[in-house]
C-alpha positions in Angstrom: 78.4 60.0 132.7 77.2 60.7 129.2 80.4 61.0 126.4 79.2 64.5 125.9 79.2 66.0 129.6 82.4 64.3 129.7 83.8 66.4 126.5 82.3 69.8 127.8 83.5 69.6 131.6 87.3 68.6 129.9 86.7 71.5 127.8 85.8 73.8 130.4 88.6 72.8 132.6 91.3 73.1 129.6 90.0 76.8 129.1 90.0 77.5 132.8 86.3 78.4 132.6 84.5 78.3 136.3 82.0 76.3 136.3 80.4 74.0 139.2 76.9 72.3 140.5 75.3 74.6 142.6 72.0 72.4 143.6 69.8 69.2 143.3 73.5 67.5 144.2 71.7 63.8 145.3 71.0 63.4 142.0 74.1 64.2 140.0 74.8 60.8 138.5 71.3 60.4 137.4 71.7 63.8 135.3 75.2 62.9 134.1 73.6 59.2 132.4 70.5 61.8 130.8 67.8 61.3 133.1 67.1 64.9 134.0 68.3 68.3 134.0 71.7 69.1 135.7 72.3 72.9 137.3 75.3 74.5 136.5 76.5 78.0 137.6 78.8 80.0 135.0 79.9 83.4 136.2 78.4 85.9 134.0 82.1 87.3 132.8 82.5 83.7 131.5 79.1 83.5 129.7 80.8 83.9 126.1 83.0 81.7 126.6 80.9 79.1 128.0 78.5 79.4 124.9 81.3 78.9 122.6 82.8 75.8 124.0 79.4 74.3 124.6 78.4 74.7 120.8 81.5 73.6 119.9 81.2 70.1 121.9 77.4 69.7 120.4 75.0 71.7 123.2 72.7 74.3 121.7 70.7 76.5 123.8 66.7 76.2 123.6 64.2 78.3 124.7 61.4 77.2 127.6 58.0 78.5 126.4 56.7 78.7 129.9 59.3 79.5 132.0 62.3 81.8 130.8 64.1 83.6 133.2 67.1 86.2 133.0 70.6 85.2 133.5 69.0 81.3 133.1 69.7 79.6 129.9 68.7 75.9 128.8 71.0 73.6 126.7 71.0 70.5 125.6 73.2 67.8 123.6 72.7 64.9 121.7 75.0 62.1 122.8 75.1 59.7 119.9 76.5 57.4 121.6 73.8 56.8 124.2 71.4 57.9 121.6 70.4 60.5 124.5 70.0 64.2 125.2 71.9 65.9 127.7 70.0 68.8 129.7 71.7 71.3 131.4 69.9 75.0 133.4 72.9 77.2 133.3 72.8 79.8 135.8 75.3 82.9 134.9 73.6 84.3 137.8 72.2 83.1 141.0 68.3 83.1 140.5 65.8 81.6 142.8 62.8 81.7 144.5 59.4 80.2 144.0 59.4 77.7 141.2 57.3 80.0 138.5 58.8 83.8 139.8 62.6 82.8 140.7 62.3 86.5 142.5 65.7 86.8 143.9 69.1 87.1 142.2 71.2 86.7 145.2 75.0 87.8 145.0 76.7 84.5 146.2 79.2 84.5 143.3 82.8 85.1 145.4 80.9 82.9 148.0 80.7 79.6 145.2 83.6 80.3 143.8 85.3 80.2 148.0 83.8 77.3 148.7 84.1 75.0 145.4 84.9 71.3 145.8 87.3 69.9 142.5 87.9 66.4 143.8 85.7 65.2 140.5 85.3 66.6 136.8 82.0 68.2 137.7 82.8 71.0 140.1 80.4 70.8 142.9 80.0 73.7 146.3 81.4 72.2 149.4 79.3 70.4 152.2 78.8 73.6 154.1 77.9 75.5 150.9 75.2 72.7 149.9 73.5 73.3 153.1 73.5 77.0 153.4 72.3 77.2 149.4 69.5 74.8 150.1 68.1 76.4 153.7 68.3 80.2 151.7 66.3 78.3 148.9 64.0 76.6 150.9 62.7 79.3 153.3 62.6 81.8 150.0 60.0 79.2 148.3 57.3 78.4 151.2 56.6 81.9 151.9 53.6 81.9 149.8 50.6 79.8 149.2 52.0 78.7 145.6 55.3 78.3 147.0 54.0 76.1 149.8 51.8 73.8 147.1 55.0 73.4 145.6 57.3 72.4 148.3 54.4 70.0 149.3 54.5 68.1 145.9 58.6 68.0 146.0 58.7 67.4 149.3 60.5 63.8 149.7 62.8 65.4 146.8 64.0 68.3 149.7 64.2 65.4 152.1 66.4 62.8 149.6 68.5 66.3 148.9 69.1 66.8 152.8 69.5 63.6 153.9 72.7 63.2 150.9 74.6 66.0 153.3 77.6 65.1 155.2 77.4 66.3 158.6 79.2 69.6 159.2 80.6 71.5 162.6 79.0 74.9 161.9 78.4 77.5 159.4 80.6 80.3 158.2 78.8 83.6 158.0 78.0 84.7 154.6 79.1 88.4 154.0 77.3 89.2 150.7 74.2 88.1 152.0 74.6 89.8 155.7 73.6 86.2 157.1 75.6 85.2 160.3 76.6 81.7 161.3 73.9 81.5 163.9 70.8 82.8 161.7 72.4 79.8 159.1 72.2 77.6 162.5 68.8 79.1 163.7 67.4 78.2 159.7 68.9 74.7 160.2 66.9 74.0 163.4 63.8 75.6 162.1 64.1 73.3 158.7 64.3 69.9 161.3 61.6 71.1 163.2 57.8 70.2 162.9 56.6 73.7 163.7 55.1 74.8 160.8 54.1 78.1 161.9 57.7 78.6 162.7 59.4 77.9 159.6 56.4 80.2 157.6 57.5 83.4 160.3 61.8 82.5 159.3 60.5 82.4 155.4 58.8 85.8 155.9 61.9 87.0 158.0 64.4 85.9 155.3 62.5 87.6 152.4 62.2 90.8 154.2 65.8 90.5 154.7 66.6 89.9 151.2 64.0 92.1 150.2 67.0 94.4 148.3 67.6 91.4 145.7 63.9 91.4 144.7 63.3 91.1 141.2 59.8 92.5 141.2 57.8 94.2 144.0 54.7 92.8 146.0 52.4 93.7 143.7 54.0 92.9 140.3 55.0 89.4 141.6 51.4 88.5 142.4 50.6 89.7 138.7 53.5 87.8 137.1 52.5 84.5 139.1 48.8 84.7 137.6 49.6 85.6 134.2 52.5 82.8 134.5 49.9 80.5 135.9 47.3 80.9 133.1 50.1 80.2 130.6 51.0 77.1 131.9 47.7 75.7 132.2 46.8 76.6 128.5 50.3 75.1 127.6 49.0 71.8 129.5 45.7 71.4 128.5 45.5 72.8 124.8 49.0 74.1 123.0 51.2 71.2 125.2 54.7 73.1 123.7 57.9 72.0 125.4 61.3 73.0 124.8 61.3 75.7 121.4 64.7 76.1 118.9 65.7 79.4 118.5 65.2 79.1 115.6 63.1 76.5 114.1 63.9 74.0 111.3 61.8 72.2 108.5 63.6 68.2 108.1 62.2 66.3 105.4 62.4 62.6 104.6 62.4 61.6 101.1 62.7 58.7 99.4 61.1 55.9 97.2 58.9 53.1 98.3 60.3 50.5 100.9 63.2 53.0 101.5 62.0 53.2 105.5 61.0 57.0 105.5 57.7 56.6 107.6 59.7 54.4 110.1 62.8 57.0 110.5 59.7 59.7 110.8 57.9 57.8 113.7 61.7 57.4 115.3 62.2 60.9 114.9 59.2 62.3 116.2 59.4 59.7 119.5 63.1 61.0 120.3 62.6 64.6 119.7 59.3 65.1 121.1 60.5 63.6 124.3 62.4 67.1 125.3 61.6 69.8 121.9 58.3 70.9 120.6 57.5 68.8 117.1 55.4 68.7 114.4 54.8 66.1 111.8 53.7 67.0 108.0 52.5 64.5 105.4 53.6 66.4 102.3 53.7 63.3 100.0 49.6 62.6 100.7 48.8 66.0 102.6 45.8 66.6 104.4 42.8 68.3 102.6 42.4 72.1 103.3 38.9 73.4 103.4 39.1 74.6 99.6 40.1 71.2 98.3 37.9 69.0 100.9 34.9 70.3 98.7 36.0 68.0 96.0 37.4 65.1 97.3 34.4 62.7 97.2 33.9 63.6 93.4 37.5 63.0 93.0 37.5 59.8 95.4 34.4 58.0 93.5 36.1 58.9 89.9 38.7 56.8 91.2 37.2 54.2 92.2 35.0 53.7 89.4 37.9 54.1 87.3 40.0 51.1 89.1 36.7 48.5 88.5 37.2 49.7 84.9 40.7 48.8 84.6 41.0 45.2 82.8 44.8 46.0 81.6 46.9 47.7 83.9 50.0 48.4 82.2 48.5 49.4 79.0 46.4 52.1 80.9 49.5 53.2 82.5 51.3 53.6 79.1 48.3 55.5 77.6 48.6 57.8 80.6 51.9 58.5 80.4 51.4 59.6 76.4 47.8 62.1 77.3 46.3 62.3 81.2 43.1 63.4 81.2 41.8 66.4 81.8 40.2 64.9 85.6 43.7 64.1 86.7 44.9 67.7 85.2 42.4 69.1 87.8 43.1 66.3 90.8 46.7 67.3 90.5 46.4 71.1 90.8 44.6 70.4 94.3 47.1 68.1 95.2 49.4 71.0 94.6 47.7 73.2 96.3 46.9 71.0 99.4 51.1 70.3 99.4 51.7 74.4 99.1 49.2 75.1 102.0 50.9 72.2 104.2 54.3 73.2 103.3 53.3 77.1 104.5 51.9 75.6 107.4 55.3 73.8 108.1 57.7 76.7 107.7 55.3 79.1 110.3 55.3 76.4 112.9 59.3 76.1 111.7 59.7 80.3 112.9 57.7 80.0 116.1 60.4 77.3 117.2 59.3 73.8 116.2 61.3 70.9 114.7 59.1 70.1 112.0 59.7 66.5 110.6 58.1 66.0 106.9 57.5 62.8 105.5 58.5 63.4 101.8 58.6 66.8 100.2 57.6 68.2 97.2 60.4 68.3 94.4 60.0 70.4 90.7 60.9 67.8 88.3 57.8 66.9 86.0 56.7 63.3 86.0 58.0 62.4 89.3 57.3 61.4 93.0 55.4 64.2 94.7 56.7 66.9 92.0 54.5 68.5 88.9 52.1 66.0 87.5 51.1 67.7 84.5 53.2 67.9 81.2 53.3 70.5 79.2 51.2 69.9 76.3 50.3 73.5 73.9 48.2 71.2 71.8 45.4 70.9 74.6 42.7 73.2 75.3 42.9 76.4 77.7 41.5 75.1 80.8 44.3 72.2 80.5 47.1 74.9 80.0 45.5 76.7 83.1 46.0 74.1 84.9 49.4 73.4 83.9 50.3 76.8 85.0 48.8 76.9 88.0 50.6 73.7 89.5 54.0 75.0 88.1 53.2 78.1 89.9 52.1 76.8 93.6 55.3 74.2 93.5 57.8 77.1 92.6 55.9 78.9 95.4 56.5 76.0 98.0 59.7 77.3 100.3 62.5 75.0 100.6 62.9 72.5 103.2 66.3 73.5 105.9 67.1 69.8 105.3 66.5 67.1 103.4 67.1 63.5 104.0 67.1 61.4 101.2 66.8 57.4 101.5 68.2 55.1 98.9 67.5 51.6 98.5 68.0 49.2 95.6 64.7 48.0 93.9 65.2 44.2 95.1 65.5 45.9 98.9 62.8 47.8 98.2 61.0 44.6 97.1 62.4 42.4 99.7 60.7 45.1 102.3 57.2 45.6 100.7 56.7 41.8 100.9 57.2 42.3 104.6 54.4 45.1 105.2 51.4 44.5 106.8 49.6 47.0 104.7 46.4 47.4 102.6 46.8 48.0 98.9 50.1 47.8 98.7 52.5 48.0 95.5 53.0 44.9 93.3 56.6 44.0 92.6 56.0 45.4 89.2 54.3 48.6 90.5 57.7 49.0 92.5 59.4 48.3 89.3 57.7 50.9 87.5 57.8 53.3 89.8 61.3 53.1 90.6 62.1 53.9 87.0 59.7 56.8 86.3 61.6 58.0 89.9 65.1 57.6 88.8 67.1 60.6 89.6 64.1 62.4 91.7 65.3 65.0 93.6 63.1 67.7 96.5 63.3 71.1 97.4 66.4 71.9 99.7 69.6 73.4 99.1 71.2 71.3 102.1 70.5 67.6 100.7 71.7 64.4 102.2 71.7 61.2 100.5 71.5 58.3 103.3 72.1 54.8 102.1 69.0 53.1 104.0 70.3 49.5 103.0 72.2 49.7 106.7 70.4 48.8 109.8 67.7 50.9 110.9 69.8 52.2 114.0 72.2 53.4 112.0 70.3 55.6 109.7 68.3 57.1 112.3 71.6 58.0 114.5 72.7 59.5 111.3 69.8 61.4 110.7 69.6 62.3 114.5 72.7 63.5 114.7 72.8 65.7 111.4 69.3 67.4 112.5 71.1 68.2 115.8 74.3 69.7 114.3 72.0 71.7 111.6 70.3 73.6 114.2 73.5 74.9 115.8 74.5 76.7 112.3 
């Protein structure tokens, strides 16, 4: 069991909050190891208490783009010891039915409470309740074409679940559903039989019996299923959204050359995108937009020709520090515009619930990394002055990141790492030393700033960043 589950269950017990695992019992051990999602029932009256405890322990509520239902919430927690995410489906009422619609809200709160088994730290319903609830859910699911398709896709899962139950002597009636012990026994016999049409008949019978518990009428249910089907299809083929944060969040990984920025960004994407909607942006080398793309071939050609003419690199760099060319100023404005546009896109995605991870982020310290490049010079012509003012305005218009992680290493460590990099045109040792000197004291746009010692092992850096991101999303 993940430690975060252990902490949650202990806290719920201490605060006397009723909770139990009410379905999908045979896979519980796997769920508690962070593989899959655990189904918990929490009475609606305990919702606020549960949420306070869950947030305190390290869980947070997320949204499902294609499958949100009343009285069902998704909670995720990051277990730092195992480096895994724990996922819980929390039911504040027993909502069930076909996979997509979950069209029935059943008044089973008291029945579950009367049949809880507290022999383990995670309470569950007893063997009779496991069977009864399984049969009810089964016959509510198979009474439609879509429900049958879903059932046959997960037929083995149903079989494994049923076979995991222990034998019982008989069923007790469920008064809240007006289900007699005889009818429950009949449902069991039908489930075990090979008569498909008899099963289908009993499914229609149960659905008619539970008509008062429906959320939608027959017509509204068909409409809901059609809309949701196309929404899921569109998401699967085009959007590919996963769970969404509420609200979203922009985290930027910054630092000088050799600090491990790119490695951390790739690892964050790999870990978070398994569960959540993630977008990646590179704000150091932003993608060209439609406007700046027009000018890109000219500047690329100019840069290539200029490099061919360089014979003494140190002299050229020193000269440029004192006076930059008009071409350089124009290129700097276009770069600022690209960063401005990409930063706006990042913020828009965060507003939609995405976790946005940026490789580098702009700053405002003139002449430093990812910051304004054009020096103020009142002696230059009006075009230069215009470029200076426009670049300053663009950088100042960029919205701050929600959190900056500034990775830092010594210049000696950066040089050591750089020699091991397999990268075309990578920096020389002298270039790295000069960049470190120029960019000393650089900071980037955020009110939530975290300096990270990147000289420690990579897994420690990644663990620290992931934990801080997850903790911050609760704020």
